[in-house]
Every structure is written in structure tokens, then in C-alpha cells.
Backbone as CSV, one residue per row, in Angstrom:
resi,resn,N_x,N_y,N_z,CA_x,CA_y,CA_z,C_x,C_y,C_z
1,ASN,-28.406,56.475,52.549,-27.636,57.066,51.452,-28.412,58.229,50.846
2,VAL,-27.703,59.073,50.117,-28.285,60.306,49.580,-28.005,60.399,48.084
3,ALA,-29.016,60.784,47.332,-28.848,61.050,45.908,-28.859,62.559,45.689
4,ALA,-27.892,63.060,44.926,-27.839,64.478,44.581,-28.187,64.624,43.102
5,VAL,-29.244,65.374,42.827,-29.779,65.502,41.477,-29.920,66.982,41.135
6,PRO,-29.552,67.396,39.911,-29.728,68.812,39.546,-31.207,69.181,39.521
7,VAL,-31.526,70.339,40.045,-32.918,70.775,40.085,-33.447,70.905,38.661
8,GLY,-34.692,70.451,38.463,-35.312,70.568,37.155,-35.919,71.946,36.978
9,ILE,-35.380,72.719,36.073,-35.843,74.096,35.860,-36.673,74.142,34.577
10,THR,-37.980,74.251,34.722,-38.872,74.259,33.568,-38.978,75.664,32.992
11,LYS,-39.742,75.784,31.903,-39.953,77.096,31.293,-41.051,77.898,32.009
12,TYR,-41.698,77.261,32.972,-42.798,77.921,33.696,-42.280,78.576,34.968
13,ARG,-41.574,79.709,34.830,-40.925,80.312,35.986,-41.264,81.789,36.151
14,ASP,-42.368,82.244,35.598,-42.758,83.646,35.757,-42.956,83.977,37.235
15,GLY,-42.254,84.993,37.698,-42.407,85.446,39.075,-41.638,84.638,40.101
16,LEU,-40.889,83.641,39.671,-40.124,82.809,40.602,-38.670,83.264,40.668
17,ALA,-37.999,82.856,41.732,-36.589,83.215,41.906,-35.756,82.650,40.761
18,LYS,-34.728,83.389,40.360,-33.863,82.950,39.272,-32.961,81.819,39.754
19,LEU,-32.921,80.746,38.989,-32.056,79.609,39.299,-31.151,79.334,38.103
20,GLN,-29.948,78.894,38.377,-28.971,78.657,37.329,-28.998,77.200,36.877
21,VAL,-29.096,76.995,35.571,-29.032,75.649,35.018,-27.573,75.193,35.012
22,PHE,-27.331,73.930,35.380,-25.970,73.403,35.373,-25.428,73.332,33.944
23,ASP,-24.179,73.789,33.778,-23.467,73.597,32.522,-22.251,72.718,32.788
24,LYS,-21.369,72.576,31.809,-20.233,71.680,31.936,-19.343,72.043,33.123
25,GLU,-19.000,73.311,33.243,-18.084,73.731,34.313,-18.726,73.590,35.688
26,ALA,-19.997,73.931,35.792,-20.688,73.818,37.084,-20.824,72.348,37.488
27,ALA,-21.081,71.482,36.514,-21.182,70.054,36.804,-19.838,69.495,37.261
28,LYS,-18.748,69.919,36.615,-17.410,69.481,37.025,-17.110,69.922,38.450
29,ALA,-17.468,71.156,38.781,-17.235,71.679,40.129,-18.019,70.882,41.164
30,GLU,-19.244,70.491,40.810,-20.082,69.710,41.725,-19.480,68.325,41.960
31,LEU,-19.010,67.695,40.885,-18.373,66.382,41.008,-17.145,66.450,41.911
32,GLU,-16.349,67.486,41.749,-15.129,67.638,42.557,-15.460,67.887,44.021
33,ALA,-16.479,68.710,44.271,-16.863,69.020,45.650,-17.404,67.780,46.359
34,VAL,-18.266,67.044,45.673,-18.867,65.855,46.278,-17.837,64.742,46.444
35,ALA,-16.845,64.697,45.556,-15.790,63.681,45.669,-15.065,63.774,47.007
36,GLN,-14.916,64.976,47.528,-14.269,65.153,48.833,-15.110,64.514,49.940
37,LEU,-16.428,64.704,49.860,-17.321,64.069,50.837,-17.287,62.553,50.694
38,GLN,-17.315,62.082,49.456,-17.290,60.638,49.213,-16.019,60.001,49.762
39,HIS,-14.903,60.682,49.588,-13.631,60.184,50.103,-13.676,60.068,51.631
40,ARG,-14.264,61.065,52.261,-14.367,61.043,53.721,-15.265,59.904,54.205
41,PHE,-16.416,59.744,53.541,-17.341,58.687,53.950,-16.786,57.295,53.676
42,MET,-16.013,57.159,52.597,-15.396,55.862,52.313,-14.487,55.439,53.468
43,LYS,-13.777,56.381,54.036,-12.886,56.078,55.158,-13.679,55.796,56.432
44,GLU,-14.805,56.473,56.606,-15.576,56.353,57.842,-16.514,55.148,57.854
45,ILE,-17.218,54.919,56.723,-18.253,53.872,56.726,-18.097,52.866,55.584
46,GLY,-17.092,53.078,54.743,-16.814,52.104,53.688,-17.670,52.204,52.444
47,GLU,-18.425,53.295,52.294,-19.203,53.532,51.075,-19.336,55.040,50.860
48,PRO,-19.665,55.463,49.615,-19.679,56.900,49.312,-20.765,57.681,50.038
49,PHE,-21.856,57.020,50.396,-23.021,57.597,51.068,-23.796,58.568,50.164
50,ILE,-23.124,59.552,49.567,-23.784,60.477,48.647,-23.322,60.176,47.222
51,ARG,-24.281,60.065,46.319,-23.963,59.770,44.921,-24.690,60.752,44.018
52,LEU,-23.997,61.222,42.991,-24.567,62.173,42.042,-25.274,61.456,40.902
53,SER,-26.335,62.059,40.398,-27.051,61.459,39.275,-26.193,61.510,38.015
54,ASP,-26.533,60.684,37.058,-25.759,60.563,35.822,-25.660,61.875,35.056
55,GLU,-26.657,62.751,35.216,-26.651,64.022,34.485,-25.371,64.818,34.727
56,PHE,-24.860,64.782,35.965,-23.645,65.535,36.281,-22.459,65.003,35.477
57,TYR,-22.333,63.688,35.394,-21.220,63.084,34.651,-21.349,63.365,33.155
58,ILE,-22.573,63.291,32.641,-22.800,63.546,31.219,-22.486,64.995,30.876
59,LEU,-22.970,65.926,31.697,-22.704,67.350,31.475,-21.216,67.660,31.561
60,ALA,-20.552,67.075,32.548,-19.128,67.339,32.765,-18.236,66.551,31.806
61,GLU,-18.846,65.648,31.039,-18.109,64.774,30.119,-17.073,63.942,30.877
62,LYS,-17.515,63.408,32.014,-16.675,62.539,32.847,-17.198,61.107,32.793
63,GLU,-16.302,60.150,32.980,-16.688,58.740,32.924,-17.593,58.371,34.094
64,ILE,-18.597,57.568,33.805,-19.513,57.063,34.822,-18.764,56.072,35.716
65,PRO,-18.975,56.120,37.049,-18.301,55.161,37.945,-18.643,53.709,37.627
66,GLN,-17.821,52.801,38.110,-18.046,51.371,37.917,-19.192,50.881,38.816
67,SER,-19.645,49.661,38.554,-20.834,49.124,39.229,-20.710,49.090,40.744
68,ASP,-19.532,48.713,41.264,-19.400,48.570,42.714,-19.565,49.892,43.447
69,PHE,-19.392,51.015,42.747,-19.581,52.331,43.359,-21.028,52.545,43.797
70,TYR,-21.967,51.904,43.066,-23.385,52.196,43.277,-24.066,51.324,44.326
71,GLY,-23.343,50.404,44.922,-23.858,49.676,46.076,-25.205,49.010,45.890
72,GLY,-25.415,48.324,44.769,-26.691,47.644,44.553,-27.689,48.453,43.750
73,PHE,-27.298,49.638,43.306,-28.158,50.480,42.459,-29.516,50.772,43.113
74,HIS,-29.486,51.245,44.343,-30.740,51.520,45.051,-31.354,52.874,44.696
75,GLN,-30.638,53.696,43.924,-31.131,55.048,43.631,-31.413,55.247,42.139
76,LEU,-31.733,54.166,41.447,-31.961,54.254,40.000,-33.086,55.221,39.647
77,GLU,-34.130,55.260,40.455,-35.263,56.127,40.140,-34.900,57.596,40.236
78,ASP,-33.775,57.906,40.878,-33.267,59.273,40.931,-32.243,59.529,39.824
79,GLY,-32.077,58.562,38.932,-31.125,58.741,37.843,-29.687,58.495,38.244
80,VAL,-29.487,57.776,39.337,-28.138,57.507,39.844,-27.714,56.098,39.419
81,GLY,-26.788,56.018,38.468,-26.287,54.727,38.018,-27.020,54.126,36.840
82,MET,-27.921,54.871,36.212,-28.706,54.321,35.111,-27.831,53.974,33.902
83,VAL,-26.852,54.828,33.617,-25.967,54.555,32.482,-25.143,53.293,32.732
84,ARG,-24.611,53.175,33.940,-23.771,52.008,34.248,-24.574,50.716,34.191
85,ILE,-25.777,50.702,34.748,-26.554,49.461,34.743,-27.022,49.121,33.330
86,LEU,-27.277,50.143,32.508,-27.618,49.897,31.108,-26.449,49.221,30.396
87,ARG,-25.250,49.719,30.613,-24.064,49.126,29.981,-23.850,47.692,30.450
88,GLU,-24.018,47.476,31.750,-23.805,46.127,32.291,-24.850,45.148,31.771
89,ASN,-26.105,45.587,31.712,-27.161,44.709,31.209,-26.979,44.393,29.733
90,LEU,-26.546,45.375,28.951,-26.294,45.115,27.535,-25.147,44.122,27.382
91,LYS,-24.102,44.312,28.161,-22.938,43.421,28.092,-23.316,41.979,28.398
92,SER,-24.217,41.795,29.353,-24.575,40.439,29.784,-25.643,39.785,28.905
93,THR,-26.326,40.568,28.057,-27.423,40.005,27.261,-27.205,40.058,25.752
94,ILE,-26.231,40.818,25.289,-26.104,41.055,23.844,-25.827,39.767,23.067
95,GLU,-25.203,38.780,23.703,-24.949,37.507,23.022,-26.236,36.744,22.744
96,ASP,-27.327,37.136,23.407,-28.617,36.485,23.175,-29.342,37.042,21.953
97,LEU,-28.774,38.063,21.331,-29.408,38.641,20.149,-29.482,37.606,19.030
98,ASP,-30.662,37.436,18.467,-30.875,36.478,17.384,-30.134,36.970,16.129
99,LYS,-29.228,36.165,15.623,-28.426,36.557,14.457,-29.192,36.410,13.147
100,ASN,-30.373,35.794,13.188,-31.126,35.529,11.965,-32.252,36.532,11.709
101,ILE,-32.500,37.411,12.649,-33.594,38.365,12.476,-33.101,39.595,11.712
102,SER,-34.047,40.317,11.124,-33.727,41.555,10.423,-34.903,42.502,10.542
103,GLY,-34.634,43.778,10.334,-35.708,44.755,10.411,-35.248,46.054,11.041
104,GLU,-36.213,46.936,11.244,-35.920,48.292,11.728,-36.758,48.606,12.959
105,ILE,-36.114,49.185,13.960,-36.784,49.590,15.204,-36.268,50.979,15.583
106,THR,-37.123,51.770,16.200,-36.730,53.096,16.674,-36.747,53.131,18.197
107,LEU,-35.671,53.632,18.777,-35.556,53.802,20.223,-35.763,55.272,20.566
108,ILE,-36.540,55.531,21.611,-36.882,56.895,22.024,-36.152,57.249,23.307
109,THR,-35.592,58.458,23.375,-34.956,58.904,24.613,-34.944,60.425,24.668
110,GLY,-34.496,60.969,25.808,-34.362,62.410,25.951,-32.969,62.863,25.547
111,ALA,-32.712,64.161,25.697,-31.421,64.726,25.290,-30.268,64.147,26.108
112,SER,-30.471,63.927,27.405,-29.387,63.440,28.266,-28.913,62.043,27.871
113,GLY,-29.840,61.182,27.523,-29.487,59.799,27.236,-29.195,59.498,25.782
114,TYR,-29.244,60.519,24.921,-29.157,60.298,23.484,-27.842,59.645,23.048
115,GLU,-26.714,60.217,23.453,-25.421,59.685,23.007,-25.195,58.269,23.536
116,GLU,-25.613,58.017,24.780,-25.452,56.688,25.364,-26.288,55.660,24.609
117,LEU,-27.519,56.022,24.288,-28.389,55.081,23.579,-27.923,54.865,22.138
118,LYS,-27.335,55.891,21.544,-26.748,55.716,20.212,-25.625,54.676,20.256
119,ASP,-24.828,54.733,21.325,-23.745,53.767,21.483,-24.298,52.354,21.669
120,VAL,-25.372,52.236,22.438,-26.048,50.943,22.623,-26.518,50.401,21.272
121,ALA,-27.156,51.267,20.484,-27.664,50.858,19.178,-26.533,50.382,18.266
122,GLU,-25.412,51.084,18.285,-24.264,50.699,17.447,-23.737,49.318,17.838
123,LYS,-23.644,49.063,19.134,-23.157,47.761,19.595,-24.084,46.632,19.144
124,ILE,-25.385,46.884,19.219,-26.351,45.862,18.807,-26.261,45.624,17.300
125,MET,-26.130,46.690,16.524,-26.058,46.541,15.072,-24.753,45.877,14.634
126,GLN,-23.706,46.017,15.437,-22.455,45.317,15.149,-22.617,43.809,15.328
127,GLN,-23.492,43.413,16.261,-23.770,42.002,16.488,-24.604,41.392,15.358
128,ASN,-25.487,42.212,14.785,-26.341,41.747,13.696,-26.548,42.909,12.729
129,SER,-25.840,42.867,11.620,-25.868,43.967,10.650,-27.174,44.037,9.865
130,GLN,-28.045,43.039,10.051,-29.342,43.047,9.368,-30.379,43.880,10.129
131,ILE,-30.005,44.324,11.319,-30.899,45.136,12.148,-30.519,46.606,11.996
132,LYS,-31.531,47.455,11.839,-31.309,48.894,11.860,-32.030,49.481,13.057
133,LEU,-31.273,50.124,13.942,-31.851,50.772,15.119,-31.703,52.282,14.986
134,ASN,-32.826,52.968,14.870,-32.827,54.430,14.878,-32.928,54.912,16.318
135,VAL,-32.248,55.979,16.653,-32.364,56.573,17.990,-32.864,58.003,17.820
136,ILE,-34.007,58.298,18.426,-34.613,59.620,18.309,-34.449,60.377,19.618
137,ARG,-33.852,61.558,19.526,-33.727,62.441,20.693,-34.960,63.347,20.729
138,VAL,-35.778,63.165,21.747,-36.997,63.959,21.878,-36.710,65.186,22.730
139,ILE,-36.941,66.370,22.165,-36.764,67.615,22.899,-38.034,67.889,23.696
140,ASN,-37.853,68.297,24.944,-38.984,68.500,25.851,-39.568,69.901,25.671
141,ASP,-40.567,70.010,24.794,-41.249,71.292,24.606,-42.293,71.533,25.691
142,PHE,-42.818,70.462,26.257,-43.876,70.589,27.257,-43.380,71.323,28.511
143,PHE,-42.248,70.876,29.061,-41.682,71.512,30.251,-40.593,72.526,29.907
144,GLY,-40.053,72.461,28.700,-38.950,73.326,28.300,-37.708,72.507,28.018
145,ASN,-36.858,72.996,27.099,-35.712,72.184,26.684,-34.603,72.090,27.716
146,THR,-34.763,72.754,28.875,-33.812,72.564,29.980,-34.089,71.261,30.725
147,ILE,-35.237,70.653,30.477,-35.555,69.349,31.054,-35.141,68.293,30.030
148,THR,-34.108,67.516,30.355,-33.478,66.650,29.349,-33.599,65.157,29.641
149,VAL,-34.156,64.782,30.786,-34.211,63.362,31.144,-35.400,62.688,30.466
150,ALA,-35.250,61.408,30.142,-36.286,60.662,29.432,-37.556,60.508,30.264
151,GLY,-37.399,60.404,31.584,-38.544,60.154,32.447,-39.539,61.287,32.527
152,LEU,-39.187,62.462,32.010,-40.100,63.609,32.049,-40.562,64.020,30.648
153,LEU,-40.408,63.137,29.690,-40.933,63.414,28.356,-42.436,63.150,28.311
154,THR,-43.100,63.824,27.421,-44.551,63.684,27.296,-44.914,63.018,25.968
155,GLY,-46.122,62.488,25.925,-46.585,61.810,24.737,-46.652,62.716,23.528
156,ARG,-47.110,63.942,23.713,-47.232,64.871,22.589,-45.872,65.182,21.979
157,ASP,-44.858,65.373,22.823,-43.514,65.644,22.293,-42.960,64.437,21.540
158,ILE,-43.269,63.238,22.034,-42.840,62.014,21.334,-43.519,61.924,19.967
159,ILE,-44.807,62.189,19.926,-45.543,62.154,18.660,-44.939,63.134,17.657
160,ASN,-44.683,64.357,18.100,-44.129,65.371,17.202,-42.749,64.968,16.690
161,SER,-41.921,64.400,17.556,-40.573,63.984,17.139,-40.630,62.855,16.123
162,LEU,-41.513,61.893,16.362,-41.640,60.766,15.432,-42.157,61.233,14.074
163,LYS,-43.117,62.142,14.079,-43.653,62.651,12.816,-42.604,63.454,12.060
164,ASN,-41.831,64.268,12.786,-40.796,65.087,12.150,-39.708,64.231,11.526
165,ASN,-39.466,63.051,12.110,-38.447,62.148,11.583,-39.021,61.094,10.636
166,GLU,-40.319,61.178,10.388,-41.008,60.274,9.462,-40.720,58.795,9.774
167,ILE,-40.819,58.464,11.064,-40.567,57.095,11.506,-41.815,56.237,11.309
168,LYS,-41.612,55.040,10.820,-42.689,54.065,10.680,-42.254,52.748,11.305
169,GLY,-43.225,51.882,11.622,-42.885,50.549,12.131,-43.019,50.431,13.626
170,ASN,-41.976,49.916,14.275,-42.009,49.664,15.715,-41.120,50.649,16.462
171,ILE,-41.586,51.092,17.615,-40.773,51.950,18.478,-40.684,51.311,19.863
172,ILE,-39.550,51.490,20.512,-39.380,51.001,21.884,-39.294,52.201,22.809
173,ILE,-40.149,52.202,23.808,-40.246,53.305,24.764,-39.881,52.794,26.153
174,PRO,-38.981,53.468,26.876,-38.634,53.018,28.228,-39.800,53.204,29.202
175,LYS,-39.943,52.269,30.094,-41.079,52.218,31.013,-41.181,53.457,31.899
176,ASN,-40.041,54.093,32.206,-40.083,55.227,33.138,-40.665,56.491,32.510
177,MET,-41.006,56.461,31.217,-41.717,57.597,30.620,-43.199,57.587,30.970
178,LEU,-43.695,56.438,31.450,-45.112,56.280,31.754,-45.378,56.427,33.248
179,ARG,-46.590,56.803,33.573,-46.996,56.818,34.981,-46.936,55.402,35.530
180,ALA,-46.579,55.284,36.789,-46.401,53.963,37.407,-47.670,53.130,37.279
181,GLY,-47.513,51.936,36.689,-48.626,51.011,36.569,-49.653,51.367,35.516
182,GLU,-49.378,52.385,34.678,-50.340,52.810,33.668,-49.666,52.916,32.304
183,SER,-50.481,53.033,31.273,-49.973,53.236,29.917,-50.250,54.667,29.478
184,ILE,-49.973,55.598,30.398,-50.282,57.016,30.182,-49.044,57.861,30.470
185,PHE,-48.794,58.840,29.610,-47.678,59.757,29.808,-48.105,60.920,30.716
186,LEU,-47.148,61.777,31.060,-47.408,62.861,32.009,-48.447,63.867,31.507
187,ASP,-48.627,63.954,30.188,-49.597,64.904,29.637,-50.925,64.238,29.291
188,ASP,-51.161,63.036,29.855,-52.398,62.278,29.666,-52.538,61.648,28.283
189,VAL,-51.520,61.755,27.451,-51.505,61.010,26.187,-51.259,59.542,26.508
190,THR,-51.962,58.651,25.821,-51.826,57.218,26.076,-50.940,56.558,25.013
191,LEU,-50.527,55.323,25.301,-49.771,54.558,24.306,-50.585,54.389,23.022
192,GLN,-51.878,54.165,23.185,-52.745,54.008,22.017,-52.772,55.286,21.182
193,ASP,-52.769,56.444,21.857,-52.721,57.724,21.143,-51.445,57.828,20.303
194,ILE,-50.325,57.386,20.886,-49.033,57.416,20.174,-49.122,56.546,18.915
195,GLU,-49.648,55.346,19.074,-49.724,54.404,17.955,-50.640,54.929,16.853
196,GLU,-51.771,55.505,17.245,-52.721,56.003,16.248,-52.173,57.223,15.513
197,ALA,-51.477,58.105,16.248,-50.965,59.341,15.646,-49.766,59.102,14.743
198,THR,-48.969,58.083,15.053,-47.715,57.857,14.322,-47.743,56.635,13.413
199,GLU,-48.780,55.807,13.555,-48.873,54.538,12.823,-47.689,53.630,13.148
200,CYS,-47.201,53.747,14.364,-46.109,52.899,14.867,-46.642,52.028,16.001
201,LYS,-46.152,50.814,16.072,-46.473,49.962,17.215,-45.503,50.288,18.342
202,ALA,-46.031,50.571,19.544,-45.198,50.948,20.685,-44.962,49.757,21.602
203,ILE,-43.702,49.491,21.887,-43.299,48.403,22.790,-42.622,49.018,24.001
204,ILE,-43.012,48.578,25.188,-42.439,49.098,26.425,-41.322,48.184,26.906
205,ALA,-40.183,48.788,27.257,-39.044,48.038,27.785,-38.575,48.678,29.080
206,GLU,-37.910,47.898,29.910,-37.350,48.436,31.157,-36.267,49.468,30.828
207,TYR,-36.239,50.555,31.584,-35.252,51.601,31.305,-33.832,51.177,31.658
208,THR,-33.686,50.094,32.408,-32.363,49.575,32.746,-31.746,48.768,31.612
209,GLY,-32.526,48.475,30.584,-32.021,47.726,29.441,-31.976,46.223,29.627
210,GLU,-32.455,45.719,30.746,-32.339,44.280,31.035,-33.125,43.413,30.057
211,ASP,-34.202,43.954,29.479,-35.003,43.166,28.540,-34.936,43.712,27.115
212,LEU,-34.004,44.613,26.833,-33.943,45.242,25.516,-33.698,44.225,24.407
213,ILE,-32.739,43.326,24.602,-32.450,42.311,23.580,-33.638,41.379,23.395
214,VAL,-34.282,41.011,24.484,-35.483,40.164,24.405,-36.563,40.844,23.568
215,LYS,-36.780,42.131,23.820,-37.811,42.872,23.081,-37.468,42.965,21.600
216,ILE,-36.211,43.229,21.287,-35.792,43.314,19.883,-36.003,41.976,19.184
217,ASN,-35.603,40.893,19.845,-35.815,39.553,19.272,-37.290,39.290,19.003
218,GLU,-38.134,39.608,19.974,-39.576,39.347,19.848,-40.190,40.168,18.715
219,VAL,-39.867,41.447,18.683,-40.470,42.353,17.700,-40.106,41.955,16.275
220,LEU,-38.831,41.679,16.044,-38.380,41.393,14.692,-38.715,39.963,14.256
221,LYS,-38.880,39.049,15.196,-39.338,37.715,14.826,-40.790,37.746,14.368
222,GLU,-41.570,38.633,14.995,-42.983,38.767,14.623,-43.129,39.387,13.244
223,GLY,-42.065,40.098,12.829,-42.060,40.674,11.477,-42.815,41.953,11.356
């Protein structure tokens, strides 16, 4: 199978060929073009074979496909199906939210995932009105604001966003912002650096949302 992802165009492009950043209309055109291929492959092999990353659907303001479209979610690391699996995991775990806990937590994400995570936060707060979930959209100054995915955010940009929003307490950071197997961001800032600079305790959660309710329960029970 093949994942199609928009090229990441950073601000560091002096002397390089000009590339066009996808906008709403270009993303819609890409979805329509690939849909023709998907239709053909569905008839030939019974699956889409090529799948577009969530960024295209978000940019085009189109609905994310249902779970069966993603065939086991094998391309999550390419950003293919992340929104759908987040929704499914929240749906299957939200009833486990402790109704007796209270407190405030901040969720961190990039520009692409901001509206989706805001919706997640609203659903959780509807389950327990004693919980306040802030959602912070971190703008990528390190690579440039054309880079909007959470997985390419840096520690310094997170620190600046938290300070600008005067956030205190606990923050939840998705695991894909860190280097694999480490507690270090792409700019060599560590989790400890984040905590010391912001006076916030940082909790790591899976970016698929499968343990989000568990983490919220644990954090707020600890007080």
C-alpha cells in the first residue's frame, strides 16, 4: 500500500526550487484525483491501495473516511487515519472517565490537529463538567508556520506557546512529538527542560488517543 503525504515545505528554502504549499482547492483536487485511482484499485484488489494523509481532508474541509477504509491503520506514522483512530479510541474509552475527578489539564497540538483536539476536549468536558481541558495550538516557528503537524513541533516552540498562554499545572504531550524511545524533542529540548521552563508537569500520551482517558484519570486523581 502507498501513503500520499503533502511535502513539508520549511522556511529554509534559500536557493531551492519553488514549491507550492497545498491550500483548500489544491487539496480538494488531490482528493478527487486519487479517488479515481482508489475506485480502480477497489475493483481490482478490493482495497484502496493508495491513501491520503489526514492533512488533505482537513485542508479541503472534507470528512475523514470511516475505519474500514484504512485497512488496519498500517500508515499511522505517515499521518494516514490518525483523526479516525483518535475518534474511535475516544468513543470506546470515554465511558471510563472518572465522574468524580476535577481539575485542569492542557493538551498540546499543532495547527492541523487543533480543531479536532478541541472537539475531543469538548466531548470529555461534557462527560465531566468538573474537568477543564485547555487546547493549545503551537505554531511551528522552528521550521516555519507552513509545517502544521504535531509530530514536527519542537520543545522551544512548545515552551513559548505555554508561556504566552500563561498555562500552569499539567500538560499532555503526544508521544510522536518526541524522538523514538527518548524524552527529547527535535531541537534537543528535553521534557525536563519543558517542565522547568513552564513550571508544568508534562505527561506523555499515545497520539492515537487510546490512553488519553487513562492519563486524565491518573493526573487528576493525583491532584
